[in-house]
RODO-2510 file (C-alpha; in nm, 4 decimals, decimal comma):
residues 540
     n   res          X          Y          Z
     1     x    -0,8770    -7,6716    -1,5180
     2     x    -0,6300    -7,5049    -1,2836
     3     x    -0,4472    -7,2061    -1,4273
     4     x    -0,2573    -6,9032    -1,2931
     5     x    -0,3664    -6,5449    -1,3464
     6     x    -0,1687    -6,2875    -1,5437
     7     x    -0,0341    -5,9779    -1,3664
     8     x     0,1160    -5,6892    -1,5621
     9     x     0,1060    -5,9038    -1,8742
    10     x     0,2905    -6,2080    -1,7381
    11     x     0,1823    -6,5396    -1,5900
    12     x     0,2394    -6,5352    -1,2155
    13     x     0,3400    -6,9040    -1,2010
    14     x     0,4239    -7,1700    -1,4600
    15     x     0,1881    -7,4572    -1,3712
    16     x    -0,1342    -7,5542    -1,5506
    17     x    -0,3504    -7,8595    -1,4888
    18     x    -0,6326    -8,0103    -1,6965
    19     x    -0,8297    -8,2982    -1,5443
    20     x    -0,9302    -8,5882    -1,7713
    21     x    -1,2005    -8,8398    -1,6747
    22     x    -1,2095    -9,1708    -1,8648
    23     x    -1,5783    -9,2596    -1,8930
    24     x    -1,5205    -9,5347    -2,1480
    25     x    -1,4555    -9,9071    -2,1165
    26     x    -1,1009    -9,8990    -2,2554
    27     x    -0,7793    -9,7533    -2,1261
    28     x    -0,6670    -9,4119    -2,2421
    29     x    -0,3046    -9,4518    -2,3487
    30     x    -0,0193    -9,1999    -2,3621
    31     x    -0,2269    -8,8970    -2,2636
    32     x    -0,0570    -8,5583    -2,2403
    33     x    -0,1192    -8,1906    -2,3005
    34     x     0,0090    -8,0128    -2,6078
    35     x    -0,0025    -7,6548    -2,7301
    36     x    -0,2333    -7,5697    -3,0174
    37     x    -0,1098    -7,3484    -3,2978
    38     x    -0,0701    -6,9950    -3,1733
    39     x     0,1962    -6,7346    -3,2189
    40     x     0,3586    -6,7432    -2,8766
    41     x     0,6158    -7,0057    -2,7726
    42     x     0,4692    -7,3422    -2,6780
    43     x     0,4367    -7,4602    -2,3179
    44     x     0,6069    -7,7826    -2,2140
    45     x     0,4294    -8,1039    -2,1252
    46     x     0,4964    -8,2023    -1,7631
    47     x     0,3488    -8,5528    -1,7890
    48     x     0,5781    -8,6925    -2,0558
    49     x     0,7457    -9,0187    -1,9656
    50     x     0,9423    -9,2656    -2,1743
    51     x     0,6196    -9,3745    -2,3471
    52     x     0,5106    -9,0193    -2,4290
    53     x     0,2363    -8,9709    -2,1714
    54     x     0,0275    -9,1339    -1,8990
    55     x    -0,2271    -9,4156    -1,9075
    56     x    -0,5716    -9,3586    -1,7569
    57     x    -0,7894    -9,6542    -1,6568
    58     x    -1,1669    -9,6724    -1,7163
    59     x    -1,3521    -9,4525    -1,4632
    60     x    -1,0225    -9,3013    -1,3480
    61     x    -0,9749    -8,9271    -1,3133
    62     x    -0,6283    -8,7881    -1,3772
    63     x    -0,4962    -8,4317    -1,3731
    64     x    -0,2488    -8,3722    -1,6546
    65     x     0,0189    -8,1188    -1,5658
    66     x     0,1622    -7,8526    -1,7903
    67     x     0,4704    -7,6385    -1,7440
    68     x     0,4609    -7,3026    -1,9184
    69     x     0,7895    -7,2403    -2,0965
    70     x     1,0223    -6,9666    -1,9666
    71     x     0,9889    -6,7799    -2,2959
    72     x     0,6101    -6,7670    -2,2647
    73     x     0,6385    -6,6720    -1,8978
    74     x     0,8317    -6,3617    -2,0030
    75     x     0,6191    -6,2752    -2,3082
    76     x     0,3785    -5,9792    -2,2941
    77     x     0,0222    -6,1111    -2,2826
    78     x    -0,3281    -5,9697    -2,2386
    79     x    -0,3864    -5,7439    -2,5368
    80     x    -0,6358    -5,4689    -2,4591
    81     x    -0,9687    -5,5233    -2,6335
    82     x    -0,9992    -5,1528    -2,6979
    83     x    -0,6514    -5,1365    -2,8492
    84     x    -0,5610    -5,4763    -3,0011
    85     x    -0,1999    -5,3751    -3,0633
    86     x    -0,1396    -5,2565    -2,7059
    87     x     0,0096    -5,4868    -2,4412
    88     x    -0,1202    -5,5141    -2,0871
    89     x     0,0791    -5,2153    -1,9692
    90     x    -0,1958    -5,0018    -2,1246
    91     x    -0,4622    -5,1495    -1,8948
    92     x    -0,6160    -4,9012    -1,6543
    93     x    -0,6130    -4,9650    -1,2818
    94     x    -0,9601    -5,1197    -1,2816
    95     x    -0,9630    -5,2989    -1,6169
    96     x    -0,9610    -5,6787    -1,6340
    97     x    -0,9331    -5,8964    -1,9434
    98     x    -0,9367    -6,2647    -2,0161
    99     x    -0,6462    -6,4273    -2,1979
   100     x    -0,7112    -6,7644    -2,3635
   101     x    -0,4461    -7,0251    -2,4337
   102     x    -0,5656    -7,3081    -2,6616
   103     x    -0,4333    -7,6480    -2,5519
   104     x    -0,4957    -8,0021    -2,6698
   105     x    -0,5384    -8,3255    -2,4784
   106     x    -0,3544    -8,5783    -2,6931
   107     x    -0,4222    -8,9476    -2,6309
   108     x    -0,4677    -9,2961    -2,7779
   109     x    -0,7948    -9,4778    -2,7166
   110     x    -0,8213    -9,8377    -2,8274
   111     x    -0,7554    -9,7807    -3,1961
   112     x    -0,3843    -9,6985    -3,1886
   113     x    -0,4662    -9,3662    -3,3479
   114     x    -0,3843    -9,0298    -3,1996
   115     x    -0,6895    -8,8388    -3,0780
   116     x    -0,7020    -8,4717    -2,9801
   117     x    -0,9463    -8,2662    -2,7759
   118     x    -0,9041    -7,8899    -2,7670
   119     x    -0,9259    -7,7158    -2,4325
   120     x    -0,9295    -7,3380    -2,4011
   121     x    -0,7476    -7,2389    -2,0834
   122     x    -0,8375    -6,8877    -1,9689
   123     x    -0,6567    -6,6576    -1,7285
   124     x    -0,7647    -6,3263    -1,5809
   125     x    -0,5407    -6,0296    -1,6656
   126     x    -0,4974    -5,7631    -1,3997
   127     x    -0,2597    -5,4896    -1,3003
   128     x    -0,0294    -5,5300    -1,0006
   129     x    -0,1747    -5,4397    -0,6624
   130     x    -0,5178    -5,3539    -0,7990
   131     x    -0,6923    -5,6818    -0,7207
   132     x    -0,6516    -6,0286    -0,5766
   133     x    -0,5093    -6,2883    -0,8138
   134     x    -0,4459    -6,6627    -0,8211
   135     x    -0,1192    -6,8516    -0,8573
   136     x    -0,0556    -7,2219    -0,9088
   137     x     0,2012    -7,4438    -0,7404
   138     x     0,2968    -7,8080    -0,6950
   139     x     0,1414    -7,9478    -0,3795
   140     x     0,2878    -8,2163    -0,1538
   141     x     0,1740    -8,4924    -0,3938
   142     x     0,3104    -8,3119    -0,7014
   143     x    -0,0373    -8,2173    -0,8272
   144     x    -0,1086    -7,8647    -0,9461
   145     x    -0,3127    -7,6674    -0,6942
   146     x    -0,3943    -7,2981    -0,6667
   147     x    -0,4226    -7,0279    -0,4051
   148     x    -0,5356    -6,6664    -0,4242
   149     x    -0,3522    -6,3700    -0,2742
   150     x    -0,4184    -6,0066    -0,1980
   151     x    -0,0974    -5,8004    -0,1912
   152     x    -0,0301    -5,5471     0,0856
   153     x    -0,1489    -5,1910     0,0324
   154     x     0,1899    -5,0550     0,1410
   155     x     0,5515    -5,1588     0,1101
   156     x     0,6762    -5,4046     0,3684
   157     x     0,8549    -5,2873     0,6784
   158     x     1,2331    -5,2755     0,6888
   159     x     1,3715    -5,5949     0,8328
   160     x     1,6481    -5,5629     1,0908
   161     x     1,6736    -5,9397     1,1322
   162     x     1,6438    -6,2300     0,8952
   163     x     1,5301    -6,5872     0,9497
   164     x     1,5513    -6,9012     0,7438
   165     x     1,1842    -6,8664     0,6517
   166     x     1,1820    -6,5052     0,5357
   167     x     1,2282    -6,3990     0,1761
   168     x     1,5708    -6,2759     0,0714
   169     x     1,4883    -5,9091     0,0814
   170     x     1,5566    -5,5928     0,2767
   171     x     1,1881    -5,5644     0,3748
   172     x     0,9455    -5,8255     0,4999
   173     x     0,5699    -5,8459     0,5334
   174     x     0,3654    -6,0672     0,7577
   175     x     0,0984    -6,2902     0,6049
   176     x    -0,2636    -6,3639     0,6895
   177     x    -0,3800    -6,7177     0,6131
   178     x    -0,7558    -6,6997     0,5508
   179     x    -0,9313    -7,0374     0,5322
   180     x    -1,2660    -7,0519     0,3513
   181     x    -1,5889    -7,2219     0,4465
   182     x    -1,7480    -7,5308     0,2914
   183     x    -1,8488    -7,4885    -0,0721
   184     x    -1,6526    -7,1652    -0,1160
   185     x    -1,3864    -7,1308    -0,3851
   186     x    -1,0701    -6,9615    -0,2644
   187     x    -1,0693    -6,7458    -0,5789
   188     x    -1,4290    -6,6230    -0,5542
   189     x    -1,4685    -6,2495    -0,5052
   190     x    -1,7351    -6,3283    -0,2459
   191     x    -1,4509    -6,4617    -0,0295
   192     x    -1,1488    -6,2564    -0,1318
   193     x    -1,3440    -5,9317    -0,0912
   194     x    -1,4610    -6,0340     0,2569
   195     x    -1,1263    -5,9215     0,3991
   196     x    -1,0010    -5,5834     0,2748
   197     x    -0,6369    -5,5372     0,1709
   198     x    -0,4080    -5,4659     0,4645
   199     x    -0,0919    -5,2587     0,5008
   200     x     0,2342    -5,4580     0,5138
   201     x     0,0428    -5,7879     0,5247
   202     x    -0,0165    -6,0353     0,2448
   203     x    -0,3501    -6,2183     0,2549
   204     x    -0,3249    -6,5799     0,1403
   205     x    -0,6487    -6,7605     0,0515
   206     x    -0,5498    -7,1298     0,0168
   207     x    -0,7875    -7,3639    -0,1634
   208     x    -0,7544    -7,6614     0,0715
   209     x    -0,7483    -7,8592    -0,2596
   210     x    -1,1236    -7,8180    -0,3174
   211     x    -1,4097    -7,5872    -0,2262
   212     x    -1,5586    -7,8356     0,0205
   213     x    -1,2141    -7,8918     0,1626
   214     x    -1,1104    -8,1524     0,4131
   215     x    -1,2005    -7,9428     0,7168
   216     x    -0,8505    -7,7934     0,6928
   217     x    -0,7134    -8,1192     0,8279
   218     x    -0,4741    -8,3776     0,6795
   219     x    -0,4145    -8,2915     0,3112
   220     x    -0,5794    -7,9471     0,3443
   221     x    -0,3381    -7,8603     0,6237
   222     x    -0,0432    -7,9615     0,4051
   223     x    -0,1916    -7,7613     0,1182
   224     x    -0,1715    -7,4488     0,3367
   225     x     0,1927    -7,5269     0,4142
   226     x     0,2895    -7,5685     0,0480
   227     x     0,0931    -7,2636    -0,0696
   228     x     0,2561    -7,0463     0,1950
   229     x     0,6007    -7,1809     0,1099
   230     x     0,5524    -7,1130    -0,2629
   231     x     0,4300    -6,7605    -0,1953
   232     x     0,7214    -6,6862     0,0368
   233     x     0,9834    -6,8389    -0,1935
   234     x     0,8643    -6,7122    -0,5324
   235     x     0,6529    -6,4000    -0,4655
   236     x     0,4296    -6,4824    -0,7646
   237     x     0,2911    -6,1783    -0,9434
   238     x     0,5268    -5,9274    -0,7814
   239     x     0,7068    -5,7177    -1,0465
   240     x     1,0789    -5,7948    -1,0505
   241     x     1,1702    -5,4394    -0,9501
   242     x     0,9553    -5,4661    -0,6344
   243     x     1,0483    -5,8084    -0,4952
   244     x     1,2852    -5,6586    -0,2364
   245     x     0,9991    -5,4468    -0,1033
   246     x     0,7393    -5,7256    -0,0700
   247     x     0,9277    -6,0144     0,0894
   248     x     0,7406    -6,2445     0,3264
   249     x     0,8297    -6,3763     0,6699
   250     x     0,6319    -6,6990     0,7010
   251     x     0,7072    -6,7053     1,0739
   252     x     0,4673    -6,4110     1,1168
   253     x     0,1194    -6,5470     1,0445
   254     x    -0,2214    -6,4067     1,1300
   255     x    -0,4748    -6,6890     1,1062
   256     x    -0,8359    -6,6166     1,0066
   257     x    -1,1291    -6,8146     0,8741
   258     x    -1,5054    -6,8581     0,8662
   259     x    -1,7298    -7,1612     0,9260
   260     x    -1,5300    -7,4674     0,8153
   261     x    -1,2485    -7,2160     0,7776
   262     x    -1,3175    -7,0973     1,1325
   263     x    -1,2506    -7,4532     1,2438
   264     x    -0,9372    -7,4376     1,0299
   265     x    -0,8400    -7,1148     1,2037
   266     x    -0,8616    -7,2804     1,5460
   267     x    -0,6805    -7,5864     1,4139
   268     x    -0,3902    -7,4123     1,2402
   269     x    -0,3356    -7,1721     1,5295
   270     x    -0,3367    -7,4465     1,7925
   271     x    -0,1181    -7,6815     1,5891
   272     x     0,1385    -7,4182     1,4836
   273     x     0,1359    -7,1713     1,7750
   274     x     0,4937    -7,0514     1,7228
   275     x     0,3903    -6,8948     1,3914
   276     x     0,0763    -6,7242     1,5232
   277     x     0,0777    -6,3477     1,5733
   278     x    -0,2967    -6,3614     1,6377
   279     x    -0,6137    -6,5397     1,5225
   280     x    -0,9616    -6,4310     1,4134
   281     x    -1,1806    -6,7417     1,4060
   282     x    -1,5372    -6,6771     1,2905
   283     x    -1,8249    -6,9220     1,3395
   284     x    -1,5917    -7,2200     1,3519
   285     x    -1,6918    -7,5562     1,4974
   286     x    -1,4774    -7,7149     1,7686
   287     x    -1,4451    -8,0517     1,5941
   288     x    -1,6450    -8,2344     1,3334
   289     x    -1,8060    -8,4848     1,5704
   290     x    -1,9555    -8,1945     1,7658
   291     x    -2,0949    -8,0433     1,4451
   292     x    -2,2295    -8,3502     1,2640
   293     x    -2,2865    -8,5783     1,5607
   294     x    -2,1301    -8,9219     1,5153
   295     x    -2,3432    -9,0503     1,8019
   296     x    -2,6605    -8,9946     1,5978
   297     x    -2,5569    -9,2350     1,3227
   298     x    -2,7319    -9,5728     1,3323
   299     x    -2,4075    -9,7626     1,2919
   300     x    -2,2663    -9,6021     1,6049
   301     x    -2,4973    -9,8212     1,8133
   302     x    -2,3221   -10,1376     1,6931
   303     x    -1,9653   -10,0323     1,7754
   304     x    -1,8257   -10,1410     2,1119
   305     x    -1,6660    -9,8790     2,3325
   306     x    -1,3095   -10,0110     2,2930
   307     x    -1,3298    -9,9896     1,9149
   308     x    -1,4781    -9,6402     1,9414
   309     x    -1,1728    -9,5387     2,1392
   310     x    -0,9337    -9,6743     1,8771
   311     x    -1,1214    -9,5052     1,5943
   312     x    -1,1431    -9,1817     1,7910
   313     x    -0,7673    -9,1867     1,8540
   314     x    -0,7068    -9,1911     1,4783
   315     x    -0,8756    -8,8524     1,4403
   316     x    -0,7852    -8,7132     1,7815
   317     x    -0,5256    -8,4842     1,6240
   318     x    -0,8189    -8,2773     1,4902
   319     x    -0,9786    -8,2131     1,8317
   320     x    -0,9149    -7,8409     1,8696
   321     x    -1,0349    -7,8340     2,2297
   322     x    -0,7700    -8,0909     2,3215
   323     x    -0,5066    -7,8533     2,1812
   324     x    -0,6508    -7,5410     2,3466
   325     x    -0,3596    -7,5134     2,5901
   326     x    -0,1333    -7,4340     2,2937
   327     x    -0,3337    -7,1129     2,2401
   328     x    -0,2456    -6,9516     2,5725
   329     x    -0,0796    -6,6148     2,5155
   330     x    -0,1999    -6,5720     2,1563
   331     x    -0,4412    -6,2795     2,0895
   332     x    -0,7649    -6,4353     1,9606
   333     x    -1,1055    -6,3071     1,8559
   334     x    -1,3929    -6,5563     1,8390
   335     x    -1,6583    -6,3945     1,6211
   336     x    -2,0081    -6,5076     1,5287
   337     x    -2,3612    -6,3880     1,4660
   338     x    -2,5985    -6,3954     1,7585
   339     x    -2,8570    -6,5910     1,5577
   340     x    -2,6185    -6,8342     1,3862
   341     x    -2,8249    -7,1449     1,3135
   342     x    -2,5529    -7,3257     1,1163
   343     x    -2,2533    -7,3368     1,3487
   344     x    -2,4294    -7,2386     1,6690
   345     x    -2,2507    -6,9885     1,8983
   346     x    -2,1824    -7,2640     2,1526
   347     x    -1,8799    -7,3743     1,9466
   348     x    -1,7018    -7,0393     1,9620
   349     x    -1,7906    -6,9977     2,3271
   350     x    -1,6633    -7,3474     2,4037
   351     x    -1,3219    -7,2783     2,2497
   352     x    -1,3010    -6,9408     2,4245
   353     x    -1,3890    -7,1022     2,7564
   354     x    -1,1216    -7,3700     2,7122
   355     x    -0,8494    -7,1130     2,6459
   356     x    -0,9745    -6,8958     2,9310
   357     x    -0,9491    -7,1945     3,1671
   358     x    -0,5974    -7,2765     3,0504
   359     x    -0,4942    -6,9126     3,0885
   360     x    -0,6648    -6,8571     3,4223
   361     x    -0,8371    -6,5450     3,2920
   362     x    -1,2011    -6,4857     3,1992
   363     x    -1,1255    -6,2784     2,8891
   364     x    -0,8157    -6,4390     2,7398
   365     x    -1,0174    -6,4818     2,4179
   366     x    -1,2198    -6,1845     2,2979
   367     x    -1,5798    -6,2780     2,2216
   368     x    -1,7364    -6,0714     1,9423
   369     x    -2,1058    -6,1613     1,9214
   370     x    -2,2777    -5,9489     1,6576
   371     x    -2,6461    -5,8885     1,7470
   372     x    -2,9226    -6,0085     1,5122
   373     x    -2,6820    -6,1647     1,2608
   374     x    -2,6750    -6,5220     1,1363
   375     x    -2,3962    -6,7486     1,0092
   376     x    -2,2667    -6,5125     0,7399
   377     x    -2,3022    -6,1371     0,7303
   378     x    -2,1216    -5,8512     0,5630
   379     x    -1,8142    -5,7573     0,7621
   380     x    -1,7912    -6,0844     0,9544
   381     x    -1,4149    -6,0770     0,8937
   382     x    -1,3766    -5,7370     0,7333
   383     x    -1,5534    -5,4621     0,9241
   384     x    -1,3663    -5,1809     1,0967
   385     x    -1,3535    -5,3681     1,4280
   386     x    -1,1807    -5,6685     1,2697
   387     x    -0,9438    -5,4602     1,0585
   388     x    -0,8258    -5,2750     1,3670
   389     x    -0,7570    -5,6091     1,5325
   390     x    -0,5494    -5,7200     1,2331
   391     x    -0,3496    -5,3979     1,2247
   392     x    -0,2684    -5,4207     1,5948
   393     x    -0,1158    -5,7680     1,5548
   394     x     0,0493    -5,7581     1,2130
   395     x     0,4221    -5,7247     1,2774
   396     x     0,5308    -5,9291     1,5779
   397     x     0,4773    -6,2517     1,7653
   398     x     0,3179    -6,2220     2,1090
   399     x     0,5393    -6,2654     2,4129
   400     x     0,5770    -6,6269     2,5150
   401     x     0,4029    -6,6824     2,8517
   402     x     0,6286    -6,7518     3,1494
   403     x     0,4513    -7,0879     3,1800
   404     x     0,3256    -7,2561     2,8636
   405     x     0,2283    -7,5995     2,7364
   406     x     0,2619    -7,7919     2,4120
   407     x     0,0081    -8,0659     2,3448
   408     x    -0,0125    -8,3076     2,0535
   409     x    -0,1785    -8,6324     1,9576
   410     x     0,0370    -8,6692     1,6472
   411     x     0,3823    -8,5168     1,5862
   412     x     0,3185    -8,5378     1,2104
   413     x     0,0588    -8,2598     1,2258
   414     x     0,2030    -8,0333     1,4946
   415     x     0,4601    -7,7578     1,4948
   416     x     0,6609    -7,6221     1,7848
   417     x     0,5711    -7,4148     2,0882
   418     x     0,8364    -7,2007     2,2482
   419     x     1,0912    -7,3587     2,0162
   420     x     1,0218    -7,7096     2,1487
   421     x     0,9087    -7,9609     1,8847
   422     x     0,7683    -8,2994     1,9872
   423     x     0,8874    -8,5591     1,7355
   424     x     0,7933    -8,8889     1,9022
   425     x     0,5414    -9,0066     2,1614
   426     x     0,6030    -9,2911     2,4052
   427     x     0,2615    -9,4393     2,3262
   428     x     0,1329    -9,3427     1,9781
   429     x    -0,2105    -9,1803     1,9548
   430     x    -0,2190    -9,0983     2,3228
   431     x    -0,1921    -8,7359     2,4357
   432     x     0,1622    -8,6035     2,4633
   433     x     0,2147    -8,2861     2,6629
   434     x     0,5031    -8,0673     2,7790
   435     x     0,4607    -7,8012     3,0467
   436     x     0,7387    -7,5444     3,0577
   437     x     0,8268    -7,2933     3,3287
   438     x     1,0744    -7,0296     3,2158
   439     x     1,3420    -6,9276     3,4640
   440     x     1,6204    -6,6694     3,4237
   441     x     1,8657    -6,8880     3,2321
   442     x     1,7020    -7,2298     3,2367
   443     x     1,3661    -7,3967     3,1790
   444     x     1,1868    -7,6516     3,3940
   445     x     1,0057    -7,8996     3,1712
   446     x     0,7516    -8,1624     3,2808
   447     x     0,6473    -8,4193     3,0230
   448     x     0,3642    -8,6660     2,9730
   449     x     0,3995    -8,9399     2,7102
   450     x     0,6956    -8,7733     2,5365
   451     x     0,9787    -8,9902     2,4049
   452     x     1,1721    -8,7407     2,1897
   453     x     1,1681    -8,3666     2,1265
   454     x     1,3870    -8,1177     1,9431
   455     x     1,4902    -7,7563     1,9973
   456     x     1,4083    -7,5325     1,6983
   457     x     1,6687    -7,2576     1,7143
   458     x     1,4983    -7,0506     1,4405
   459     x     1,2028    -6,9930     1,6725
   460     x     1,4239    -6,8373     1,9358
   461     x     1,5709    -6,6134     1,6660
   462     x     1,2321    -6,5040     1,5324
   463     x     1,1140    -6,4285     1,8856
   464     x     1,4413    -6,2500     1,9759
   465     x     1,4822    -6,4898     2,2674
   466     x     1,7982    -6,6303     2,4192
   467     x     1,8253    -7,0087     2,4205
   468     x     1,8398    -7,1235     2,7861
   469     x     2,1677    -7,2525     2,9267
   470     x     2,0079    -7,5768     3,0355
   471     x     1,6827    -7,7687     3,0755
   472     x     1,5604    -7,9563     3,3807
   473     x     1,3436    -8,2240     3,2187
   474     x     1,1471    -8,4345     3,4676
   475     x     1,4243    -8,3584     3,7226
   476     x     1,7041    -8,4501     3,4782
   477     x     1,9420    -8,1606     3,4045
   478     x     2,0820    -8,1316     3,0496
   479     x     2,2994    -7,8499     2,9160
   480     x     2,2008    -7,7088     2,5806
   481     x     2,5641    -7,6312     2,5043
   482     x     2,6090    -8,0090     2,4696
   483     x     2,3386    -8,0238     2,1987
   484     x     2,4873    -8,0415     1,8477
   485     x     2,3082    -7,9987     1,5156
   486     x     2,0967    -8,3020     1,4341
   487     x     2,0689    -8,4099     1,7966
   488     x     1,7621    -8,4080     2,0194
   489     x     1,6443    -8,4928     2,3700
   490     x     1,5148    -8,8427     2,4337
   491     x     1,3877    -9,0735     2,7077
   492     x     1,3850    -9,4239     2,5680
   493     x     1,2081    -9,6089     2,8481
   494     x     0,9857    -9,5308     3,1426
   495     x     1,2674    -9,5774     3,3949
   496     x     1,5411    -9,4166     3,1841
   497     x     1,6746    -9,0660     3,2299
   498     x     1,6477    -8,7945     2,9697
   499     x     1,9525    -8,7872     2,7449
   500     x     2,0830    -8,6461     2,4154
   501     x     2,0337    -8,8731     2,1123
   502     x     2,1395    -8,8705     1,7492
   503     x     1,8579    -8,8067     1,5043
   504     x     1,9751    -9,0672     1,2556
   505     x     1,9567    -9,3512     1,5066
   506     x     1,5777    -9,3785     1,5028
   507     x     1,4371    -9,2234     1,1844
   508     x     1,4705    -9,5430     0,9775
   509     x     1,3476    -9,7888     1,2417
   510     x     1,0960    -9,6083     1,4645
   511     x     0,8010    -9,3764     1,4352
   512     x     0,8824    -9,0185     1,3411
   513     x     0,6775    -8,7280     1,2038
   514     x     0,7258    -8,8882     0,8604
   515     x     0,5497    -9,2131     0,9500
   516     x     0,3634    -9,1603     1,2760
   517     x     0,0275    -9,2255     1,1081
   518     x    -0,2615    -9,2638     1,0785
   519     x    -0,2676    -9,4842     0,7683
   520     x    -0,3759    -9,2005     0,5360
   521     x    -0,0368    -9,0358     0,5947
   522     x     0,1010    -9,2792     0,3353
   523     x    -0,0765    -9,0765     0,0691
   524     x     0,0871    -8,7512     0,1810
   525     x     0,4205    -8,8460     0,0234
   526     x     0,5587    -9,0603    -0,2579
   527     x     0,4801    -9,4286    -0,2146
   528     x     0,5028    -9,7563    -0,4088
   529     x     0,2411   -10,0328    -0,4188
   530     x     0,4002   -10,3802    -0,4374
   531     x     0,1737   -10,6622    -0,5525
   532     x     0,2089   -11,0281    -0,6544
   533     x     0,2814   -11,1142    -1,0142
   534     x     0,1464   -11,4679    -1,0245
   535     x     0,5005   -11,6053    -1,0284
   536     x     0,6698   -11,8393    -0,7864
   537     x     0,7218   -11,7590    -0,4175
   538     x     1,0701   -11,6151    -0,4702
   539     x     0,9507   -11,3902    -0,7544
   540     x     0,6559   -11,2605    -0,5568
***
């Protein structure tokens, strides 16, 4: 069951999900959620179709969605146990209560008769800004997922500029994205209390879609994107009279995480460097194959080296060390316990060394090795040392280095660097890289395996940077004044010169971030399975 919490007596978001598993031999027909008899207005079933519900095959698991009605969203909930007639406004600062909504799973199972199973859906009731709370949202695949947030301890700072990604408000806060470790629920107090509330900074604890996550790669990475977007757009849980004081600028992100989430911290920072104010990556592994060694598996001995290369290219987008050049110029702390026997300190030191090499400095990444501590310890992300680091990097993006690089193995999973967004590689699943040298009014750009890239003007605005007058791309000069909306830079063959192309000319017929692969990317958006019907050749 996935359900939002209740803040100041109101649900913070309208989405509920109840998962049904069909353990029988017959199909479950027309399954949907319905409200039981209770005095408040009924929620609305989100899974209704023309037949009244959804069909669930034997051994299939399906999450039924529920949309809480606007009238219930605005109704006062959470009656105090000590004063049954008092609404939640009478709760003290530290009181918490549980509110139960009785629902029913309605379905038909083999006998053409309607069956009902009651499910009690419980939400935690809290007062605004006294505790972390969870909200629900529709993820990229339209399933209901949740994330937990800790509001800022102070009002947001006045905003003198506005960007397309900041909330419509006169004040904006930055946001910390804190990615959890394996087996940790995003809503657990063990995790949400590990980082204390911060002034003028929201703390977002995404779920990654499950406690064991997907190493904050693929669908977990998209889950972060959708959770952050929902928080920025809707400000769930914020009282209506305070929304203008707690707006969010999702271009100002402080990445943090521990263990698997430490890997996620390295990954998100290196893949979306233009959003990173700073990063605090604790006990994170470099990449999975250096943590659970693929080479030790018996089957690895039977795979020829060419096939290993092809398979490795499919997951190369998750190699954080390959992307380490994207981290140059970003303030980073790599933290771990001296005696960590789970994710050994070598991983953090390896990532720090890679960034140091790319930067040309021995201390570009701050190493924080805590003596006599193991994998997890109190304060790993929340002691005074870490909090001071957060506070010193909570309101601005770091200056873009005079010389910087952008590396990607897959444009589908990478953001921009310095406002330059790679959208197509010349050879898919080979490293693409751009090295940029900033001059007074122009940039010199050298490319490797880049076929198309775009200029993201919002990045220049968020960084308070002037867009250069022109680029010199592999010795080809192109004026940016000639670049219209929807156009991009392209080099369509090895011997061709860089030119300006229309976006629409390739999206439908070539690889783009929407279809660059690997194959699992199909499941990250709506898709249709077409299969034979047993008819003639024309029908099939």
